[in-house]
All heavy atoms as an XYZ file, in Angstrom:
980
protein
N      22.626     44.184     81.990
C      23.687     45.178     81.869
C      23.144     46.582     82.079
O      22.024     46.889     81.690
C      24.299     45.116     80.475
C      25.115     43.891     80.109
C      25.518     43.955     78.639
C      26.339     43.768     80.975
N      23.967     47.429     82.663
C      23.700     48.862     82.675
C      24.392     49.413     81.435
O      25.610     49.279     81.291
C      24.265     49.509     83.936
C      23.594     49.087     85.232
C      24.345     49.672     86.423
C      22.150     49.540     85.253
N      23.632     49.988     80.533
C      24.154     50.407     79.234
C      24.389     51.904     79.177
O      23.666     52.687     79.804
C      23.165     50.008     78.130
C      22.918     48.522     77.985
C      21.726     48.273     77.081
C      24.163     47.835     77.440
N      25.375     52.273     78.375
C      25.682     53.679     78.126
C      26.063     53.820     76.661
O      26.752     52.962     76.116
C      26.849     54.108     78.995
C      26.674     55.470     79.517
C      27.532     55.879     80.636
N      28.869     55.351     80.746
C      29.708     55.764     81.655
N      29.354     56.694     82.500
N      30.905     55.267     81.735
N      25.605     54.898     76.029
C      25.953     55.140     74.626
C      26.547     56.530     74.491
O      26.202     57.448     75.228
C      24.715     55.017     73.740
N      27.435     56.657     73.521
C      28.125     57.922     73.279
C      28.220     58.142     71.777
O      28.618     57.239     71.042
C      29.532     57.843     73.882
C      30.463     59.022     73.654
C      29.965     60.244     74.420
C      31.873     58.658     74.093
N      27.839     59.347     71.343
C      28.053     59.727     69.945
C      29.522     60.068     69.784
O      30.089     60.768     70.612
C      27.229     60.960     69.566
C      25.768     60.709     69.478
C      24.989     61.930     69.012
N      25.350     63.139     69.739
C      25.552     64.323     69.172
N      25.433     64.490     67.892
N      25.862     65.360     69.908
N      30.131     59.571     68.719
C      31.518     59.892     68.408
C      31.501     60.615     67.068
O      31.345     59.983     66.028
C      32.398     58.630     68.338
C      33.838     59.005     68.044
C      32.293     57.828     69.631
N      31.569     61.952     67.096
C      31.438     62.715     65.849
C      32.472     62.293     64.827
O      33.594     61.969     65.195
C      31.668     64.162     66.296
C      31.304     64.156     67.747
C      31.716     62.801     68.257
N      32.115     62.290     63.545
C      30.785     62.691     63.122
C      29.816     61.530     62.938
O      28.607     61.732     62.959
C      31.054     63.331     61.765
C      32.194     62.532     61.211
C      33.037     62.158     62.415
N      30.284     60.277     62.762
C      29.402     59.241     62.225
C      29.417     57.911     62.973
O      29.124     56.880     62.402
C      29.764     58.991     60.761
C      31.213     58.547     60.582
O      31.958     58.486     61.584
O      31.594     58.250     59.437
N      29.752     57.920     64.253
C      29.806     56.672     65.009
C      29.090     56.801     66.349
O      28.939     57.891     66.872
C      31.259     56.254     65.264
C      31.983     55.847     64.008
C      33.401     55.399     64.289
N      34.180     56.501     64.831
C      35.071     56.390     65.806
N      35.310     55.234     66.361
N      35.735     57.430     66.223
N      28.722     55.647     66.890
C      28.209     55.563     68.250
C      28.877     54.374     68.915
O      29.099     53.341     68.280
C      26.698     55.384     68.258
N      29.228     54.533     70.179
C      29.847     53.465     70.961
C      28.916     53.157     72.127
O      28.409     54.070     72.780
C      31.236     53.894     71.491
C      31.812     52.842     72.413
C      32.179     54.158     70.327
N      28.699     51.872     72.356
C      27.834     51.425     73.449
C      28.669     50.561     74.386
O      29.415     49.696     73.933
C      26.639     50.613     72.911
C      25.755     50.132     74.055
C      25.832     51.428     71.920
N      28.558     50.821     75.668
C      29.242     49.998     76.661
C      28.239     49.533     77.703
O      27.185     50.140     77.890
C      30.375     50.771     77.383
O      29.821     51.875     78.088
C      31.416     51.254     76.396
N      28.583     48.465     78.375
C      27.725     47.945     79.426
C      28.558     47.288     80.511
O      29.667     46.823     80.264
N      28.018     47.296     81.694
C      28.653     46.599     82.811
C      27.553     45.997     83.660
O      26.396     46.408     83.587
C      29.532     47.541     83.628
C      28.817     48.679     84.255
C      29.763     49.543     85.097
N      29.073     50.690     85.606
C      28.213     50.683     86.611
N      27.932     49.567     87.229
N      27.620     51.789     86.984
N      27.886     45.026     84.459
C      26.871     44.360     85.277
C      26.344     45.326     86.334
O      27.031     46.256     86.758
C      27.451     43.110     85.941
O      28.415     43.481     86.898
N      25.122     45.102     86.740
C      24.480     45.971     87.740
C      25.213     45.941     89.076
O      25.199     46.913     89.812
C      23.033     45.541     87.957
C      22.159     45.782     86.768
C      20.725     45.357     87.071
N      19.903     45.409     85.899
C      19.288     46.487     85.460
N      19.410     47.616     86.106
N      18.547     46.453     84.372
N      25.872     44.826     89.354
C      26.543     44.696     90.650
C      27.961     45.266     90.646
O      28.589     45.350     91.693
C      26.589     43.215     91.049
O      27.306     42.491     90.075
N      28.456     45.668     89.482
C      29.832     46.189     89.400
C      29.918     47.585     90.004
O      28.940     48.332     90.048
C      30.286     46.233     87.940
N      31.094     47.932     90.456
C      31.327     49.280     90.999
C      31.152     50.310     89.883
O      31.349     50.010     88.698
C      32.741     49.355     91.564
N      30.799     51.526     90.259
C      30.539     52.583     89.281
C      31.758     52.864     88.400
O      31.611     53.250     87.257
C      30.101     53.875     89.973
C      28.723     53.800     90.586
S      27.442     53.395     89.390
C      27.381     54.897     88.451
N      32.948     52.663     88.930
C      34.153     52.940     88.142
C      34.740     51.675     87.508
O      35.845     51.701     86.973
C      35.198     53.645     88.996
C      35.612     52.827     90.209
O      34.961     51.789     90.497
O      36.578     53.217     90.875
N      33.984     50.578     87.545
C      34.461     49.328     86.957
C      34.509     49.441     85.436
O      33.723     50.156     84.825
C      33.545     48.176     87.361
N      35.439     48.729     84.839
C      35.560     48.717     83.379
C      34.338     48.027     82.771
O      33.775     47.108     83.363
C      36.832     47.980     82.969
N      33.932     48.461     81.582
C      32.795     47.803     80.932
C      33.117     46.352     80.586
O      34.262     46.023     80.289
C      32.582     48.617     79.644
C      33.577     49.699     79.635
C      34.465     49.563     80.810
N      32.096     45.509     80.650
C      32.269     44.108     80.281
C      31.709     43.852     78.887
O      31.865     42.774     78.336
C      31.573     43.163     81.290
C      32.231     43.267     82.651
C      30.089     43.460     81.375
N      31.037     44.833     78.322
C      30.419     44.692     77.002
C      30.660     45.989     76.241
O      30.498     47.074     76.786
C      28.916     44.447     77.163
C      28.220     44.016     75.921
C      28.013     42.730     75.522
C      27.638     44.848     74.911
N      27.343     42.722     74.327
C      27.101     44.012     73.932
C      27.539     46.218     74.738
C      26.471     44.491     72.799
C      26.905     46.700     73.608
C      26.372     45.830     72.656
N      31.056     45.880     74.958
C      31.287     47.084     74.170
C      31.012     46.780     72.704
O      31.330     45.701     72.216
C      32.713     47.568     74.312
C      32.943     48.925     73.700
S      34.513     49.600     74.261
C      35.226     50.022     72.701
N      30.407     47.747     72.019
C      30.151     47.621     70.586
C      30.209     49.015     69.969
O      30.011     50.020     70.653
C      28.792     46.988     70.330
N      30.483     49.036     68.683
C      30.560     50.312     67.962
C      29.766     50.190     66.670
O      29.779     49.145     66.025
C      32.016     50.644     67.644
C      32.182     51.954     66.916
C      33.634     52.294     66.652
O      34.511     51.820     67.402
O      33.893     53.031     65.697
N      29.078     51.253     66.308
C      28.353     51.310     65.035
C      28.859     52.503     64.244
O      28.977     53.603     64.783
C      26.856     51.440     65.280
N      29.164     52.275     62.972
C      29.565     53.348     62.065
C      28.428     53.534     61.071
O      27.862     52.555     60.584
C      30.853     52.974     61.339
C      31.394     54.084     60.466
C      32.820     53.794     60.049
C      33.452     54.809     59.163
N      32.857     56.071     58.948
N      28.084     54.781     60.794
C      26.960     55.096     59.926
C      27.429     55.864     58.696
O      28.534     56.397     58.671
C      25.921     55.920     60.695
C      25.390     55.217     61.913
C      25.878     55.524     63.176
C      24.416     54.246     61.799
C      25.393     54.880     64.305
C      23.930     53.589     62.922
C      24.414     53.912     64.176
N      26.553     55.962     57.698
C      26.903     56.661     56.460
C      26.559     58.151     56.488
O      26.863     58.869     55.543
C      26.249     55.989     55.247
C      24.741     55.984     55.304
O      24.161     56.260     56.370
O      24.116     55.690     54.266
N      25.940     58.607     57.574
C      25.638     60.029     57.772
C      26.053     60.407     59.191
O      26.185     59.541     60.057
C      24.133     60.303     57.615
C      23.509     60.124     56.238
C      22.001     60.335     56.321
C      24.112     61.078     55.233
N      26.217     61.691     59.465
C      26.535     62.106     60.838
C      25.419     61.733     61.830
O      24.231     61.797     61.498
C      26.671     63.624     60.720
C      27.029     63.864     59.291
C      26.289     62.813     58.521
N      25.821     61.345     63.026
C      24.866     60.999     64.085
C      24.386     62.287     64.735
O      25.167     63.026     65.336
C      25.511     60.075     65.136
C      24.524     59.761     66.248
C      26.027     58.800     64.489
N      23.091     62.544     64.598
C      22.488     63.752     65.170
C      22.031     63.493     66.610
O      22.233     64.320     67.489
C      21.301     64.186     64.305
C      20.547     65.343     64.838
N      21.064     66.613     64.860
C      19.319     65.432     65.387
C      20.181     67.433     65.393
N      19.117     66.735     65.726
N      21.396     62.328     66.842
C      20.875     62.023     68.171
C      20.746     60.512     68.332
O      20.574     59.787     67.353
C      19.514     62.675     68.362
N      20.826     60.066     69.568
C      20.561     58.672     69.911
C      19.185     58.640     70.553
O      18.949     59.301     71.565
C      21.638     58.134     70.849
C      23.054     58.191     70.284
C      24.058     57.725     71.320
C      23.173     57.381     69.005
N      18.267     57.898     69.952
C      16.867     57.914     70.380
C      16.509     56.826     71.378
O      15.600     56.999     72.171
C      15.939     57.798     69.158
C      15.933     59.021     68.295
C      15.376     60.242     69.019
O      14.412     60.102     69.802
O      15.911     61.325     68.818
N      17.173     55.689     71.301
C      16.846     54.584     72.203
C      18.082     53.735     72.424
O      18.886     53.530     71.504
C      15.720     53.733     71.622
C      15.387     52.472     72.392
C      14.732     52.686     73.756
O      15.209     53.564     74.502
O      13.784     51.973     74.093
N      18.243     53.252     73.631
C      19.287     52.311     74.001
C      18.674     51.406     75.047
O      18.271     51.875     76.118
C      20.505     53.031     74.571
C      21.607     52.135     75.131
C      22.218     51.269     74.031
C      22.675     52.960     75.821
N      18.562     50.119     74.725
C      17.923     49.204     75.666
C      18.362     47.778     75.370
O      18.779     47.463     74.257
C      16.399     49.311     75.560
N      18.248     46.950     76.395
C      18.487     45.526     76.246
C      17.177     44.785     76.387
O      16.255     45.266     77.047
N      17.071     43.622     75.739
C      15.849     42.839     75.866
C      16.115     41.558     76.652
O      17.248     41.280     77.043
C      15.209     42.574     74.493
C      16.060     41.704     73.573
O      16.974     41.006     74.069
O      15.809     41.724     72.361
N      15.065     40.792     76.890
C      15.161     39.580     77.709
C      16.073     38.527     77.082
O      16.618     37.675     77.786
C      13.764     38.999     77.940
N      16.280     38.587     75.769
C      17.145     37.618     75.087
C      18.617     38.027     75.150
O      19.473     37.349     74.602
C      16.706     37.468     73.630
N      18.925     39.159     75.786
C      20.300     39.611     75.907
C      20.776     40.477     74.758
O      21.934     40.867     74.716
N      19.880     40.786     73.813
C      20.255     41.660     72.703
C      20.266     43.111     73.170
O      19.528     43.490     74.075
C      19.267     41.506     71.544
C      19.326     40.137     70.887
C      18.262     40.028     69.818
N      16.948     40.075     70.435
C      16.085     39.065     70.457
N      16.388     37.924     69.885
N      14.921     39.192     71.047
N      21.095     43.922     72.533
C      21.168     45.350     72.821
C      20.728     46.098     71.574
O      21.195     45.826     70.465
C      22.607     45.765     73.217
C      22.714     47.273     73.370
C      23.006     45.066     74.515
N      19.817     47.047     71.759
C      19.241     47.836     70.672
C      19.669     49.290     70.816
O      19.617     49.848     71.908
C      17.724     47.799     70.722
C      17.096     46.466     70.490
C      17.083     45.400     71.344
C      16.370     46.059     69.332
N      16.395     44.371     70.791
C      15.933     44.753     69.552
C      16.033     46.699     68.144
C      15.179     44.044     68.618
C      15.274     45.998     67.215
C      14.868     44.687     67.453
N      20.063     49.887     69.690
C      20.381     51.314     69.638
C      19.646     51.904     68.438
O      19.702     51.339     67.349
C      21.886     51.531     69.466
C      22.328     52.980     69.262
C      22.294     53.731     70.586
C      23.713     53.043     68.663
N      18.959     53.021     68.648
C      18.303     53.733     67.547
C      18.981     55.088     67.420
O      19.072     55.837     68.395
C      16.787     53.904     67.789
C      16.155     54.718     66.667
C      16.112     52.535     67.907
N      19.460     55.383     66.206
C      20.183     56.633     65.960
C      19.496     57.432     64.869
O      19.059     56.878     63.857
C      21.618     56.331     65.540
N      19.390     58.737     65.086
C      18.933     59.668     64.055
C      20.162     60.238     63.371
O      21.067     60.756     64.030
C      18.100     60.797     64.655
C      16.670     60.372     64.930
O      16.238     59.342     64.384
O      15.977     61.070     65.687
N      20.192     60.119     62.054
C      21.325     60.554     61.245
C      20.876     61.711     60.370
O      19.814     61.644     59.749
C      21.813     59.401     60.374
C      22.004     58.058     61.089
C      22.338     56.966     60.093
C      23.055     58.170     62.162
N      21.675     62.775     60.333
C      21.297     63.960     59.555
C      22.526     64.544     58.876
O      23.543     64.782     59.514
C      20.659     65.051     60.459
C      20.314     66.287     59.648
C      19.427     64.512     61.175
N      22.396     64.765     57.555
C      23.405     65.532     56.816
C      22.798     66.920     56.610
O      21.686     67.049     56.118
C      23.729     64.896     55.470
C      24.824     65.661     54.726
C      25.151     65.109     53.346
N      25.098     63.675     53.197
C      26.062     62.806     53.538
N      27.179     63.256     54.077
N      25.931     61.515     53.346
N      23.545     67.964     56.996
C      23.041     69.330     56.926
C      23.885     70.164     55.974
O      25.038     69.828     55.689
C      23.047     69.958     58.316
N      23.297     71.274     55.522
C      24.053     72.193     54.670
C      24.821     73.185     55.546
O      24.807     73.084     56.779
C      23.134     72.910     53.668
C      22.084     73.801     54.329
O      22.203     74.094     55.551
O      21.152     74.222     53.633
N      25.477     74.147     54.938
C      26.304     75.103     55.676
C      25.484     75.938     56.656
O      26.007     76.409     57.668
C      27.041     76.016     54.697
N      24.199     76.121     56.370
C      23.322     76.886     57.268
C      22.648     75.977     58.298
O      21.725     76.399     58.993
C      22.263     77.627     56.453
N      23.093     74.735     58.393
C      22.589     73.747     59.350
C      21.141     73.323     59.070
O      20.426     72.912     59.968
C      22.746     74.250     60.786
C      22.917     73.091     61.754
O      23.415     72.029     61.337
O      22.528     73.240     62.927
N      20.710     73.420     57.796
C      19.397     72.911     57.399
C      19.571     71.470     56.950
O      20.496     71.164     56.190
C      18.819     73.749     56.261
C      18.433     75.151     56.688
C      17.842     75.892     55.514
N      18.824     75.965     54.431
C      19.364     77.092     53.973
N      18.994     78.247     54.455
N      20.245     77.069     53.002
N      18.685     70.577     57.396
C      18.811     69.166     57.023
C      18.662     68.950     55.518
O      17.730     69.446     54.902
C      17.661     68.492     57.764
C      17.282     69.442     58.842
C      17.597     70.802     58.327
N      19.609     68.232     54.930
C      19.540     67.847     53.521
C      19.065     66.401     53.377
O      18.399     66.050     52.415
C      20.920     67.982     52.871
C      21.514     69.381     52.808
C      22.947     69.327     52.307
C      20.661     70.276     51.924
N      19.455     65.561     54.339
C      19.105     64.149     54.307
C      18.952     63.657     55.738
O      19.755     63.987     56.602
C      20.220     63.372     53.597
C      19.955     61.920     53.404
C      21.089     61.208     52.671
O      22.103     61.828     52.329
O      20.938     59.988     52.451
N      17.904     62.865     55.979
C      17.651     62.304     57.311
C      17.435     60.804     57.201
O      16.803     60.333     56.266
C      16.381     62.889     57.927
C      16.428     64.335     58.262
C      15.048     64.733     58.818
N      14.932     66.152     58.981
C      14.934     66.783     60.145
N      15.054     66.091     61.245
N      14.809     68.080     60.210
N      17.920     60.083     58.196
C      17.674     58.646     58.317
C      17.528     58.323     59.799
O      18.081     59.015     60.647
C      18.845     57.822     57.780
C      19.053     57.886     56.298
C      20.216     56.981     55.909
C      20.508     57.060     54.436
N      21.632     56.169     54.079
N      16.809     57.259     60.085
C      16.775     56.674     61.425
C      17.107     55.202     61.252
O      16.513     54.522     60.421
C      15.415     56.857     62.079
C      15.350     56.233     63.470
C      14.074     56.544     64.176
N      14.175     57.881     64.773
C      13.232     58.415     65.538
N      12.129     57.764     65.789
N      13.402     59.616     66.045
N      18.066     54.719     62.042
C      18.549     53.345     61.913
C      18.568     52.689     63.287
O      19.034     53.290     64.260
C      19.976     53.316     61.312
C      20.519     51.904     61.244
C      19.987     53.957     59.938
N      18.074     51.451     63.339
C      18.196     50.634     64.555
C      19.313     49.624     64.324
O      19.388     49.007     63.265
C      16.891     49.914     64.843
N      20.193     49.485     65.313
C      21.262     48.493     65.276
C      21.007     47.528     66.429
O      20.695     47.958     67.545
C      22.656     49.145     65.433
C      23.753     48.090     65.355
C      22.860     50.222     64.383
N      21.124     46.234     66.152
C      20.894     45.206     67.167
C      22.152     44.355     67.297
O      22.674     43.876     66.290
C      19.709     44.293     66.782
C      19.390     43.326     67.910
C      18.491     45.100     66.397
N      22.627     44.214     68.537
C      23.794     43.377     68.817
C      23.383     42.183     69.667
O      22.486     42.282     70.510
C      24.848     44.153     69.589
C      25.533     45.229     68.832
C      26.567     45.089     67.956
C      25.263     46.633     68.894
N      26.952     46.306     67.466
C      26.167     47.281     68.017
C      24.345     47.408     69.582
C      26.183     48.657     67.844
C      24.340     48.780     69.406
C      25.259     49.387     68.540
N      24.106     41.072     69.495
C      23.928     39.892     70.348
C      24.618     40.147     71.678
O      25.403     41.089     71.821
C      24.525     38.662     69.660
N      24.367     39.281     72.633
C      24.979     39.416     73.956
C      26.501     39.362     73.892
O      27.176     39.930     74.745
C      24.450     38.323     74.881
N      27.058     38.712     72.851
C      28.511     38.627     72.727
C      29.122     39.800     71.947
O      30.311     39.814     71.679
C      28.921     37.300     72.088
C      28.428     37.146     70.651
O      27.830     38.095     70.102
O      28.636     36.063     70.078
N      28.303     40.785     71.573
C      28.801     41.983     70.890
C      28.760     41.912     69.373
O      29.088     42.878     68.707
N      28.338     40.774     68.797
C      28.207     40.682     67.339
C      27.007     41.497     66.870
O      25.939     41.430     67.465
C      27.940     39.229     66.901
C      29.096     38.336     66.802
C      28.674     36.924     66.377
N      27.668     36.359     67.294
C      26.414     36.101     66.967
N      25.961     36.310     65.766
N      25.577     35.604     67.865
N      27.193     42.238     65.783
C      26.059     42.963     65.215
C      25.158     41.961     64.506
O      25.595     41.211     63.642
C      26.541     44.025     64.226
C      25.420     44.902     63.745
C      25.874     46.054     62.872
O      26.807     46.788     63.277
O      25.299     46.208     61.779
N      23.880     41.951     64.893
C      22.915     41.013     64.314
C      22.175     41.613     63.127
O      21.893     40.913     62.155
C      21.897     40.583     65.376
C      22.439     39.797     66.552
C      21.341     39.569     67.577
C      23.021     38.478     66.079
N      21.811     42.885     63.239
C      21.005     43.489     62.173
C      21.051     45.000     62.252
O      21.341     45.581     63.305
C      19.556     43.018     62.292
N      20.754     45.606     61.102
C      20.494     47.038     60.997
C      19.164     47.178     60.289
O      18.936     46.536     59.263
C      21.556     47.757     60.187
C      22.833     47.935     60.967
C      23.815     48.780     60.213
N      25.041     48.799     60.984
C      25.731     49.878     61.233
N      25.361     51.031     60.734
N      26.825     49.821     61.958
N      18.317     48.012     60.842
C      16.984     48.185     60.280
C      16.770     49.665     59.996
O      16.934     50.501     60.887
C      15.895     47.678     61.258
C      14.511     47.842     60.660
C      16.159     46.233     61.647
N      16.418     49.983     58.747
C      16.074     51.356     58.392
C      14.661     51.632     58.891
O      13.736     50.856     58.628
C      16.156     51.549     56.884
N      14.513     52.713     59.629
C      13.215     53.108     60.165
C      12.773     54.416     59.524
O      13.585     55.142     58.949
C      13.318     53.298     61.683
C      13.758     52.082     62.489
C      14.053     52.490     63.921
C      12.684     51.004     62.447
N      11.511     54.718     59.668
C      10.982     55.995     59.214
C      11.610     57.100     60.060
O      11.628     57.025     61.284
C       9.469     55.974     59.374
S       8.657     57.524     59.014
N      12.145     58.118     59.405
C      12.774     59.235     60.118
C      11.835     60.430     60.135
O      11.260     60.775     59.105
C      14.084     59.626     59.435
N      11.655     61.075     61.281
C      10.800     62.253     61.327
C      11.365     63.367     60.452
O      12.577     63.516     60.352
C      10.802     62.663     62.798
C      11.812     61.827     63.474
C      12.260     60.757     62.548
N      10.492     64.114     59.790
C      10.978     65.186     58.922
C      10.613     66.570     59.432
O      10.906     67.562     58.801
C      10.502     65.006     57.479
C       8.996     65.101     57.325
O       8.302     65.439     58.302
O       8.512     64.832     56.217
N      10.006     66.633     60.598
C       9.619     67.922     61.155
C      10.635     68.418     62.160
O      11.759     67.924     62.232
N      10.240     69.412     62.945
C      11.141     69.940     63.976
C      11.407     68.883     65.042
O      10.751     67.855     65.078
C      10.365     71.132     64.543
C       8.955     70.878     64.202
C       8.944     70.059     62.942
N      12.363     69.169     65.893
C      12.728     68.231     66.957
C      11.494     67.833     67.756
O      10.653     68.659     68.092
C      13.741     68.873     67.900
C      15.078     69.114     67.266
C      15.749     67.826     66.853
O      15.752     66.863     67.629
O      16.265     67.796     65.732
N      11.413     66.563     68.073
C      10.313     66.042     68.876
C      10.663     66.213     70.365
O      11.820     66.189     70.733
C      10.112     64.553     68.597
C      10.026     64.202     67.132
C       8.819     64.798     66.445
O       7.785     64.957     67.107
O       8.920     65.117     65.270
N       9.647     66.368     71.185
C       9.900     66.410     72.617
C       9.618     65.058     73.249
O       9.977     64.817     74.379
C       9.032     67.484     73.306
O       7.666     67.203     73.018
C       9.403     68.860     72.814
N       8.983     64.169     72.499
C       8.693     62.829     72.997
C       9.802     61.873     72.603
O      10.506     62.086     71.623
C       7.381     62.321     72.391
C       6.145     63.163     72.647
C       4.990     62.640     71.826
C       5.802     63.161     74.123
N       9.931     60.818     73.336
C      10.847     59.745     72.962
C      10.113     58.912     71.921
O       9.105     58.276     72.222
C      11.148     58.920     74.208
C      12.399     58.167     74.111
C      12.782     57.704     75.483
N      13.366     56.391     75.365
C      13.603     55.618     76.379
N      13.281     55.996     77.582
N      14.154     54.463     76.191
N      10.587     58.898     70.701
C       9.818     58.332     69.595
C      10.222     56.918     69.200
O       9.632     56.348     68.286
C       9.903     59.251     68.367
O      11.275     59.439     68.032
C       9.251     60.592     68.641
N      11.214     56.345     69.847
C      11.582     54.947     69.620
C      11.678     54.270     70.977
O      12.264     54.814     71.906
C      12.910     54.844     68.874
N      11.077     53.082     71.088
C      11.055     52.372     72.366
C      11.151     50.878     72.164
O      10.516     50.334     71.264
C       9.711     52.610     73.057
C       9.637     53.723     74.044
C      10.274     53.270     75.321
N      10.654     54.278     76.233
C       9.870     55.059     76.949
N       8.607     55.033     76.770
N      10.370     55.878     77.822
N      11.918     50.214     72.985
C      11.960     48.760     73.006
C      10.904     48.297     73.997
O      10.923     48.702     75.165
C      13.348     48.265     73.430
C      13.546     46.762     73.383
C      13.406     46.237     71.960
C      14.903     46.394     73.945
N       9.961     47.481     73.521
C       8.867     47.027     74.372
C       9.243     45.819     75.210
O      10.244     45.148     74.961
N       8.415     45.535     76.198
C       8.616     44.361     77.057
C       8.580     43.072     76.245
O       9.140     42.064     76.643
C       7.534     44.308     78.142
C       7.619     45.429     79.138
C       8.786     45.255     80.098
O       9.387     44.193     80.184
N       9.117     46.300     80.806
N       7.929     43.110     75.080
C       7.810     41.936     74.229
C       9.042     41.710     73.351
O       9.088     40.804     72.538
C       6.573     42.037     73.345
C       6.562     43.298     72.483
O       7.545     44.077     72.520
O       5.563     43.513     71.772
N      10.079     42.569     73.495
C      11.298     42.423     72.720
C      11.218     43.026     71.333
O      12.149     42.901     70.548
N      10.120     43.707     71.015
C       9.968     44.368     69.717
C      10.296     45.851     69.864
O      10.077     46.448     70.918
C       8.551     44.222     69.189
C       8.183     42.797     68.868
C       6.770     42.712     68.372
C       6.386     41.270     68.105
N       4.961     41.158     67.744
N      10.831     46.422     68.793
C      11.116     47.849     68.762
C       9.926     48.565     68.137
O       9.412     48.132     67.103
C      12.374     48.124     67.929
C      12.770     49.591     67.816
C      13.305     50.098     69.154
C      13.804     49.782     66.730
N       9.491     49.651     68.768
C       8.387     50.466     68.253
C       8.937     51.841     67.915
O       9.605     52.468     68.734
C       7.265     50.565     69.293
C       6.642     49.217     69.570
C       7.122     48.394     70.573
C       5.593     48.752     68.776
C       6.574     47.144     70.808
C       5.035     47.503     69.002
C       5.528     46.705     70.017
O       4.980     45.460     70.234
N       8.661     52.292     66.692
C       9.155     53.579     66.211
C       7.967     54.429     65.780
O       7.173     54.020     64.927
C      10.095     53.355     65.021
C      10.635     54.656     64.468
O      11.212     55.450     65.194
N      10.450     54.879     63.179
N       7.829     55.613     66.381
C       6.792     56.555     65.988
C       7.443     57.637     65.140
O       8.399     58.277     65.567
C       6.129     57.189     67.205
C       5.006     58.147     66.816
S       4.149     58.853     68.238
C       5.357     60.037     68.806
N       6.925     57.815     63.939
C       7.506     58.755     62.998
C       6.487     59.841     62.673
O       5.410     59.553     62.143
C       7.916     58.002     61.745
S       8.729     59.028     60.535
N       6.823     61.083     63.012
C       5.944     62.212     62.737
C       6.461     62.907     61.481
O       7.575     63.419     61.465
C       5.921     63.199     63.929
C       5.011     64.372     63.626
C       5.499     62.484     65.202
N       5.636     62.874     60.439
C       5.981     63.528     59.182
C       4.825     64.424     58.752
O       3.747     64.381     59.338
C       6.272     62.490     58.096
C       7.489     61.649     58.393
C       7.780     60.676     57.270
O       6.892     59.996     56.779
N       9.034     60.615     56.870
N       5.056     65.218     57.719
C       4.010     66.125     57.234
C       2.728     65.376     56.874
O       1.639     65.890     57.052
C       4.514     66.905     56.018
C       5.517     67.970     56.378
C       5.993     68.738     55.144
N       7.352     69.166     55.352
C       8.435     68.499     54.973
N       8.322     67.384     54.309
N       9.629     68.960     55.251
N       2.860     64.153     56.362
C       1.691     63.373     55.943
C       0.917     62.791     57.115
O      -0.199     62.334     56.952
C       2.108     62.209     55.037
C       2.859     62.612     53.810
C       4.369     62.589     54.033
O       4.861     62.804     55.135
N       5.108     62.357     52.969
N       1.515     62.752     58.277
C       0.857     62.184     59.450
C       1.834     61.388     60.285
O       3.046     61.526     60.155
N       1.287     60.534     61.130
C       2.100     59.740     62.054
C       2.078     58.282     61.625
O       1.022     57.725     61.322
C       1.567     59.864     63.498
C       1.680     61.313     63.961
C       2.314     58.931     64.441
C       1.044     61.570     65.305
N       3.255     57.662     61.606
C       3.405     56.253     61.300
C       4.021     55.576     62.519
O       4.955     56.105     63.105
C       4.360     56.047     60.094
O       3.845     56.759     58.982
C       4.498     54.591     59.744
N       3.496     54.410     62.884
C       4.098     53.620     63.949
C       4.582     52.314     63.327
O       3.807     51.599     62.690
C       3.117     53.336     65.098
C       3.752     52.434     66.150
C       2.635     54.627     65.729
N       5.869     52.046     63.485
C       6.469     50.833     62.958
C       6.764     49.875     64.107
O       7.134     50.311     65.193
C       7.780     51.136     62.245
C       7.637     52.004     61.026
C       8.998     52.392     60.492
O       9.715     53.141     61.145
N       9.367     51.881     59.328
N       6.629     48.576     63.824
C       6.958     47.533     64.789
C       8.029     46.657     64.155
O       7.861     46.161     63.045
C       5.707     46.718     65.068
C       5.891     45.551     66.008
C       4.615     44.777     66.175
O       3.561     45.379     66.434
O       4.676     43.541     66.021
N       9.154     46.476     64.857
C      10.256     45.671     64.337
C      10.507     44.517     65.302
O      10.790     44.741     66.476
C      11.539     46.521     64.197
C      12.694     45.666     63.706
C      11.299     47.705     63.270
N      10.375     43.296     64.787
C      10.658     42.104     65.606
C      12.119     41.723     65.411
O      12.673     41.942     64.346
C       9.753     40.956     65.188
N      12.745     41.154     66.444
C      14.160     40.772     66.323
C      14.374     39.659     65.302
O      13.515     38.923     64.964
C      14.514     40.307     67.729
C      13.257     40.120     68.466
C      12.202     40.859     67.743
């Protein structure tokens, strides 16, 4: 599938997919939605694996009136090929300024790798499906 994700303010993300051979304006053949308990600040990763699962990693941030972060979370959502949500995994969320690197990646081995930069140092997490 060719995947696309969209943040739906304040607390949802919608993922759609269509076959590679479909026309650019063709309707999606796959769709899923995730609702979160905090506002969606950024989508860090969107990828499919060899088993047909779709992975989305979202950074969630609740901010104060001056737009300073009060609470941060990073969550991975995994869907089956039929659109059923299989799992949600809490990941380490970076606590520093915005990163310029892509810090969550789905590997060729079907595992999700999350790099978390915090004041204490860097943590790399590996999540198997």
